[in-house]
C-alpha positions in Angstrom: 62.9 106.2 52.0 62.1 109.8 51.1 63.4 111.8 48.3 62.4 115.5 47.5 62.2 116.6 43.9 62.5 120.4 43.3 60.6 120.9 40.2 61.8 124.6 40.0 65.5 123.5 40.0 67.6 123.7 36.7 68.9 120.4 37.7 67.2 117.4 35.9 65.0 115.2 38.2 66.9 112.2 37.6 70.1 113.9 38.7 68.4 115.3 41.8 67.5 111.6 42.7 70.9 110.2 42.0 72.5 112.8 44.4 70.0 112.1 47.1 70.5 108.3 46.8 74.2 108.8 47.2 73.7 111.0 50.2 71.4 108.6 51.7 74.1 105.9 51.5 76.7 108.2 52.8 74.5 108.9 55.7 73.8 105.6 56.5 70.2 105.6 55.4 70.9 102.8 52.9 73.3 100.2 53.8 75.4 98.0 51.6 73.5 95.1 50.2 70.1 96.8 51.0 67.4 96.2 48.4 66.2 99.5 46.6 62.4 99.8 45.8 61.5 98.4 42.6 61.4 100.7 39.6 57.7 100.9 39.7 57.4 101.5 43.4 60.0 104.1 43.3 58.4 105.9 40.2 54.9 105.7 42.1 56.4 107.2 45.2 58.1 110.0 43.4 55.4 110.5 40.9 57.9 110.2 38.1 58.2 108.0 34.9 59.4 104.4 35.4 61.6 105.0 32.6 63.3 107.9 34.6 63.8 105.4 37.6 65.2 102.8 35.2 67.8 105.6 34.0 68.7 106.5 37.6 69.3 102.9 38.6 71.4 102.2 35.3 73.4 105.4 36.1 74.0 104.5 39.8 75.0 100.7 38.6 77.5 102.3 35.9 79.0 104.4 38.9 79.3 101.4 41.1 76.9 102.7 43.6 74.0 100.0 43.0 74.3 96.6 41.7 71.6 95.3 39.4 70.6 91.7 39.6 68.3 90.4 36.8 65.0 89.5 38.1 66.0 90.4 41.8 66.1 94.2 41.9 68.5 96.9 42.6 70.8 96.7 45.6 73.2 99.1 47.4 76.6 98.1 46.4 79.4 96.9 48.9 81.6 99.6 50.1 84.5 98.1 48.2 85.9 100.7 45.9 87.0 99.2 42.7 88.6 102.2 41.2 92.2 103.1 41.3 93.2 106.0 43.8 94.2 108.1 40.9 90.8 107.9 39.3 88.9 108.5 42.5 91.1 111.8 42.8 90.5 112.6 39.4 86.7 112.4 39.8 86.6 114.5 43.1 89.1 117.0 41.6 86.7 117.3 38.5 83.7 118.1 40.8 85.8 120.3 43.1 86.8 122.4 39.9 83.2 122.9 39.2 82.3 124.2 42.7 85.3 126.6 42.6 84.5 128.0 39.2 80.7 128.7 40.4 81.8 130.1 43.7 84.4 132.4 42.0 81.9 133.3 39.2 79.4 134.5 42.0 82.3 136.6 43.6 83.1 134.4 46.7 86.4 134.4 48.2 88.3 131.2 48.8 87.7 131.5 52.4 84.0 131.8 51.7 84.1 128.7 49.6 86.0 126.9 52.2 83.4 127.8 54.8 80.6 126.5 52.7 82.2 123.3 51.9 83.0 122.6 55.7 79.5 123.3 56.4 78.0 121.0 53.9 80.5 118.3 55.1 79.4 118.7 58.7 76.0 118.6 57.7 76.4 115.3 55.5 78.4 113.7 58.5 75.6 114.6 60.9 73.0 112.8 58.6 71.3 115.9 57.6 69.5 116.0 54.1 
């Protein structure tokens, strides 16, 4: 499992790792039920504080992406979605709004934003990082 941390990014390290774990799950690099590295293992691999990894795992567990088992570790959650359809739509719409605001703020047209989103969708579906 390889994650890249961009130390020059304005995005905090823990958020970068959270997004990369989610992407790896979507791409099939991590399967439901698969055990994640221990907090110490991942911290050592990424050269980050174990407290940061604990924060990452706790946030992903809160989001339903991981399941934490006391004394056993963290595991990729089953693909069962326990959120109501309306809640899922609300969450995705909230993220879409942020994307649109940023694109419009930089002067992109709706068509340019659509092209970017489509290209990213294709990249994710092809398993590209």
